[in-house]
C-alpha positions as CSV (number, residue, x, y, z in Angstrom):
1,M,96.3,72.8,81.1
2,S,92.6,73.4,80.7
3,V,90.0,72.7,83.4
4,K,86.8,71.5,81.9
5,Y,83.3,71.4,83.4
6,G,80.4,69.7,81.6
7,L,77.1,68.0,81.8
8,V,78.0,64.4,81.1
9,G,75.3,61.7,80.8
10,Y,72.5,63.9,82.0
11,N,69.7,62.9,79.7
12,S,70.9,62.1,76.2
13,S,68.3,64.5,74.7
14,R,69.8,67.5,76.4
15,K,72.6,69.6,74.9
16,H,76.1,68.7,76.0
17,I,78.0,72.0,76.7
18,S,81.6,72.0,77.7
19,I,83.2,75.2,79.0
20,S,87.0,75.4,78.9
21,I,89.0,77.7,81.2
22,P,92.4,78.0,79.5
23,S,95.7,78.3,81.3
24,S,98.1,81.1,80.9
25,T,99.6,79.4,77.9
26,E,96.4,78.7,76.1
27,V,94.0,81.1,74.4
28,M,90.4,80.0,74.4
29,S,88.5,80.0,71.1
30,P,86.0,82.8,70.8
31,H,83.4,80.1,69.9
32,I,81.4,78.3,72.6
33,K,82.7,74.8,72.9
34,S,79.4,73.0,72.1
35,V,79.6,69.4,71.0
36,E,75.9,69.0,70.8
37,E,76.2,67.8,67.2
38,L,78.9,65.6,65.9
39,K,78.0,64.2,62.5
40,V,80.0,61.7,60.5
41,L,78.8,61.0,57.0
42,G,75.4,62.3,58.0
43,I,75.2,60.1,61.1
44,N,74.5,62.3,64.2
45,L,76.6,60.6,66.9
46,S,75.9,63.1,69.6
47,S,72.5,61.7,70.6
48,L,73.9,58.1,70.9
49,S,75.5,56.5,74.0
50,A,79.3,56.3,74.3
51,P,79.5,52.5,73.6
52,T,77.3,53.0,70.5
53,Q,79.5,55.9,69.3
54,F,82.6,53.8,69.8
55,L,81.2,50.8,67.9
56,I,80.1,52.9,64.9
57,C,83.4,54.7,64.7
58,V,85.4,51.4,64.9
59,A,83.2,49.8,62.3
60,G,83.7,52.7,60.0
61,V,87.5,52.7,60.5
62,F,87.8,49.0,59.8
63,L,85.4,48.9,56.8
64,F,86.7,51.9,54.9
65,Y,90.4,51.5,55.7
66,L,90.5,47.8,54.8
67,I,89.1,48.8,51.4
68,Y,91.6,51.7,51.3
69,G,94.5,49.3,52.0
70,Y,93.4,46.9,49.3
71,L,93.1,49.7,46.7
72,Q,96.4,51.2,47.7
73,E,98.2,47.9,47.0
74,L,96.2,47.4,43.8
75,I,97.4,50.8,42.5
76,F,101.0,50.0,43.2
77,S,100.6,46.6,41.5
78,V,100.1,48.4,38.2
79,E,103.4,47.9,36.2
80,G,105.5,51.0,36.1
81,F,103.6,53.0,38.7
82,R,105.9,52.5,41.7
83,P,108.1,55.7,41.1
84,F,105.0,57.9,41.3
85,G,104.0,57.7,44.9
86,W,104.2,61.5,45.4
87,Y,101.9,62.1,42.5
88,L,99.3,59.6,43.9
89,T,99.5,61.6,47.2
90,L,98.9,64.8,45.2
91,V,95.8,63.3,43.5
92,Q,94.6,61.9,46.9
93,F,95.0,65.3,48.5
94,G,93.0,66.9,45.7
95,F,90.1,64.5,46.1
96,Y,90.2,64.9,49.9
97,S,90.0,68.7,49.5
98,M,87.0,68.4,47.1
99,F,85.2,66.0,49.4
100,G,85.9,68.2,52.4
101,L,84.6,71.3,50.5
102,V,81.3,69.5,49.6
103,E,80.8,68.3,53.1
104,L,81.5,71.7,54.6
105,Q,79.0,73.3,52.2
106,L,76.3,70.9,53.5
107,T,76.8,72.1,57.1
108,Q,75.2,75.2,58.5
109,D,78.3,76.6,60.2
110,K,81.0,77.2,57.5
111,R,83.4,79.3,59.6
112,R,87.0,78.4,60.0
113,R,87.7,78.0,63.7
114,I,91.2,76.6,63.8
115,P,94.0,79.2,63.1
116,G,95.8,79.1,59.7
117,K,99.2,78.6,61.3
118,T,98.0,75.4,63.0
119,Y,96.6,74.1,59.7
120,M,100.0,74.8,58.0
121,M,101.7,72.6,60.6
122,I,99.1,69.9,60.4
123,A,99.3,70.0,56.6
124,F,103.1,69.6,56.7
125,L,102.8,66.6,59.0
126,T,100.1,65.1,56.9
127,V,102.1,65.5,53.7
128,G,105.1,63.8,55.5
129,T,102.9,60.9,56.8
130,M,101.0,60.1,53.6
131,G,103.5,61.2,51.0
132,L,106.5,59.3,52.4
133,S,104.2,56.3,53.2
134,N,102.9,56.1,49.6
135,T,106.4,56.5,48.2
136,S,107.8,53.8,50.4
137,L,105.6,51.2,48.7
138,G,107.9,51.6,45.6
139,Y,110.7,50.0,47.7
140,L,109.0,47.8,50.3
141,N,106.6,44.9,50.5
142,Y,103.1,46.2,51.6
143,P,102.9,44.2,54.9
144,T,106.3,45.5,55.9
145,Q,105.1,49.1,55.3
146,V,102.1,48.4,57.5
147,I,104.0,46.7,60.3
148,F,106.2,49.8,60.5
149,K,103.1,52.0,60.8
150,C,101.9,49.9,63.7
151,C,105.0,51.0,65.7
152,K,104.2,54.7,66.3
153,L,105.1,54.4,70.0
154,I,108.8,54.2,69.2
155,P,109.3,57.7,67.8
156,V,106.9,59.1,70.4
157,M,109.0,57.7,73.2
158,I,112.3,58.8,71.7
159,G,110.9,62.3,71.2
160,G,109.6,62.4,74.8
161,V,112.9,61.4,76.2
162,F,115.2,63.8,74.3
163,I,112.8,66.7,73.8
164,Q,110.6,66.8,77.0
165,G,112.9,64.8,79.3
166,K,110.1,62.3,80.1
167,R,110.6,59.1,81.9
168,Y,108.7,55.9,81.0
169,N,107.6,52.9,83.1
170,L,108.7,49.4,82.6
171,A,105.6,48.4,80.5
172,D,106.3,51.3,78.1
173,V,110.0,50.4,77.7
174,S,109.1,46.7,77.3
175,A,106.6,47.7,74.6
176,A,109.1,49.7,72.7
177,V,111.7,46.9,72.9
178,C,109.2,44.3,71.7
179,M,108.1,46.5,68.8
180,S,111.7,47.2,67.8
181,L,112.7,43.5,67.9
182,G,109.5,42.7,66.0
183,L,110.3,45.3,63.3
184,I,113.9,44.0,63.0
185,W,112.7,40.5,62.6
186,F,110.0,41.4,60.1
187,T,112.3,43.6,58.1
188,L,115.1,40.9,58.0
189,A,112.5,38.4,56.8
190,D,111.3,40.8,54.1
191,S,114.9,41.5,52.9
192,K,115.4,37.7,52.3
193,V,112.2,36.9,50.5
194,A,110.9,40.1,48.9
195,P,112.3,40.8,45.4
196,N,111.7,44.6,45.7
197,F,113.2,45.2,49.2
198,N,115.2,48.4,49.5
199,V,116.7,50.2,52.5
200,T,115.4,53.5,51.1
201,G,111.9,52.2,51.8
202,V,112.8,51.6,55.4
203,L,114.1,55.2,55.7
204,L,111.0,56.7,54.0
205,I,108.5,54.8,56.2
206,S,110.5,55.6,59.3
207,L,110.3,59.3,58.5
208,A,106.5,58.9,57.8
209,L,106.2,57.2,61.2
210,C,107.8,60.2,63.0
211,A,105.3,62.6,61.3
212,D,102.4,60.3,62.0
213,A,103.4,60.1,65.7
214,A,103.0,63.8,66.1
215,I,99.9,64.5,64.0
216,G,97.3,62.7,66.2
217,N,98.1,64.8,69.3
218,V,98.3,68.1,67.2
219,Q,94.9,67.3,65.7
220,E,93.4,66.4,69.1
221,K,94.6,69.6,70.8
222,A,93.4,71.8,67.8
223,M,90.0,70.3,67.6
224,K,89.3,70.4,71.3
225,L,90.7,73.9,71.9
226,H,88.9,75.5,69.0
227,N,86.0,73.1,68.5
228,G,86.8,72.6,64.8
229,S,84.7,70.2,62.7
230,N,85.9,67.1,60.9
231,S,85.1,68.6,57.5
232,E,86.9,71.8,58.3
233,M,90.0,69.9,59.5
234,V,90.1,67.8,56.3
235,L,89.4,70.7,53.9
236,Y,92.1,73.0,55.1
237,S,94.8,70.6,56.1
238,Y,94.6,68.6,52.8
239,S,94.1,71.7,50.5
240,I,97.2,73.3,52.1
241,G,99.0,70.0,51.8
242,F,98.0,69.8,48.1
243,V,99.8,73.1,47.5
244,Y,102.9,71.8,49.3
245,I,103.1,68.7,47.2
246,L,102.4,70.5,43.9
247,A,105.2,73.0,44.6
248,G,107.6,70.2,45.4
249,L,106.8,68.2,42.3
250,L,107.2,71.3,40.1
251,C,110.5,72.0,41.7
252,V,112.0,68.6,41.1
253,G,110.3,68.0,37.7
254,G,108.3,65.0,38.8
255,L,104.9,66.2,37.6
256,G,105.3,65.7,33.9
257,P,106.3,62.0,33.8
258,A,103.6,61.1,36.3
259,V,100.9,62.8,34.3
260,A,102.1,61.2,31.1
261,F,102.1,57.7,32.7
262,C,98.6,58.1,34.3
263,S,97.2,59.4,31.0
264,Q,98.1,56.1,29.4
265,H,96.3,54.1,32.2
266,P,93.5,56.4,33.3
267,V,91.2,53.7,34.7
268,K,93.9,51.9,36.7
269,T,95.4,55.1,38.1
270,Y,92.8,57.9,38.3
271,G,89.9,55.4,38.6
272,Y,91.4,53.4,41.4
273,A,92.7,56.6,43.0
274,F,89.2,58.1,43.2
275,F,87.8,55.1,45.1
276,F,91.1,54.9,47.1
277,S,90.6,58.6,48.1
278,L,86.9,58.2,48.8
279,T,87.3,55.3,51.2
280,G,90.3,57.1,52.8
281,Y,88.2,60.2,53.3
282,F,85.4,58.3,54.9
283,G,88.0,56.5,57.1
284,I,89.6,59.8,58.1
285,S,86.1,61.1,59.2
286,F,85.7,58.2,61.6
287,V,89.3,58.5,62.9
288,L,88.8,62.2,63.6
289,A,85.5,61.4,65.4
290,L,87.3,58.8,67.5
291,I,90.0,61.4,68.4
292,K,87.4,64.0,69.3
293,L,85.2,61.7,71.3
294,F,87.7,59.3,73.0
295,G,91.2,60.8,72.5
296,A,94.3,60.1,70.4
297,L,95.3,56.9,72.4
298,V,92.0,55.1,71.6
299,A,92.2,56.2,68.0
300,V,95.8,54.8,67.6
301,T,94.8,51.5,69.3
302,V,91.8,51.1,66.9
303,T,93.8,52.0,63.8
304,T,96.6,49.6,64.8
305,G,94.1,46.7,65.0
306,R,92.9,47.7,61.6
307,K,96.5,47.6,60.3
308,A,97.0,44.1,61.6
309,M,93.9,42.9,59.7
310,T,95.2,44.7,56.6
311,I,98.4,42.6,56.7
312,I,96.4,39.4,56.8
313,L,94.2,40.5,53.9
314,S,97.3,41.5,51.9
315,F,98.7,38.0,51.9
316,M,95.2,36.6,51.1
317,F,94.5,38.8,48.0
318,F,98.0,39.5,46.6
319,A,100.5,36.9,45.6
320,K,103.8,37.5,47.5
321,P,106.6,35.5,49.1
322,F,105.8,34.3,52.6
323,T,107.9,33.1,55.6
324,F,106.9,32.2,59.1
325,Q,109.4,34.9,60.4
326,Y,106.6,37.4,59.3
327,I,104.3,35.8,61.9
328,W,106.9,35.8,64.8
329,G,107.9,39.4,64.0
330,G,104.2,40.5,63.8
331,L,103.4,38.7,67.1
332,L,106.2,40.6,68.8
333,V,104.8,43.9,67.5
334,L,101.3,43.0,68.6
335,F,102.6,42.1,72.1
336,G,104.3,45.4,72.3
337,I,101.1,47.2,71.3
338,F,99.3,45.3,74.1
339,L,101.9,46.3,76.7
340,N,101.5,49.9,75.5
341,V,97.7,49.9,75.9
342,Y,98.0,48.1,79.3
343,S,100.4,50.7,80.6
344,K,97.9,53.5,79.8
345,N,94.9,51.6,81.3
346,K,96.3,49.7,84.3
347,D,93.2,50.6,86.4
348,K,90.8,49.1,83.8
349,M,93.0,46.2,82.7
350,K,94.0,44.4,85.9
351,L,96.2,41.4,85.0
352,P,96.6,38.6,87.5
353,S,99.8,38.7,89.6
354,I,102.3,35.8,89.9
355,K,100.6,34.9,93.3
356,D,97.2,34.8,91.6
357,L,98.5,32.5,88.9
358,R,100.2,30.2,91.4
359,N,96.9,29.9,93.4
360,W,95.0,29.3,90.2
361,L,97.4,26.5,89.3
362,L,97.2,24.9,92.7
363,T,93.4,25.0,92.6
364,A,93.4,23.4,89.2
365,K,95.7,20.6,90.4
366,K,93.4,20.0,93.4
367,V,90.4,19.8,91.2
368,R,92.1,17.3,88.9
369,F,93.3,15.2,91.9
370,H,89.8,15.0,93.4
371,S,88.3,14.2,90.0
372,Q,90.7,11.3,89.6
373,E,89.8,10.0,93.0
374,V,86.1,10.0,92.1
């Protein structure tokens, strides 16, 4: 475990230097851990206060990922496109690699700081997250896919129990139970009203969720240990992932039919995919900035809020069957997310005790009684 010393909040105009002393299990990067400049889409966040940095990152995540979600569902609404989720991921990774290369060329420091082996692992997890997620839309209603992605806590806890022997408090267990019940409720509702529901989609999005649960922590550790930039992370992880997907499609023979179909509908496939990838790339830049500045937990909380908004917009912009069971299942999931955030921030989020609630009710009754007498 690293011990860090830094100058924090000592005049915003000064450089912020963080020196890490690694433990016996960690090897410190040969580069000085200077975070004096953190730029996202040309915006230098380093000179801003922490609340301003947070607000800019949150606004960027919501803006670009809401557009991203709309375009993703729009692409899969093209008749005949549903079987080509992996090809969409290939095109998306190709665009991300080009965007990352352009951004990296605009920076002064073009060195790769994070080891290649780490990028190979991150690329594998990224392929699993995005590829399986895109492919699941061929079998699931879009809101169901999104509600699954909100429940990253469940595979994290299961892995923690069986792999690391962790023990969780009552709030975490309650959060996982609420999320699980909410998922079951939402999925059962979807299976009744959605014409394209398929259990294969549930399996695919569940596997994507497991990969997504691991990737945030791996990225956070790599970026902090080696001080890698956002553009470097995007370029290398997505370019390696592009090679993975291309090799997979060539092996199973899925490249030819996808290219033939997209060639017949270039605007609705490649055109939408370009803007879909562009907004996704911008969104990723802000998510990585959140991870680097505030940690993986804050980033997950923000992106989960964005996903809830995406579900609402999906029902508004795309015609699909609706049932109130979606609302009850979604509320259970949101309550589970709240419990999870509360368990990690008990000191900052002090909820009233039962005694406090009782005193508050008694006080309210007394006020009402005196007002009636007057």
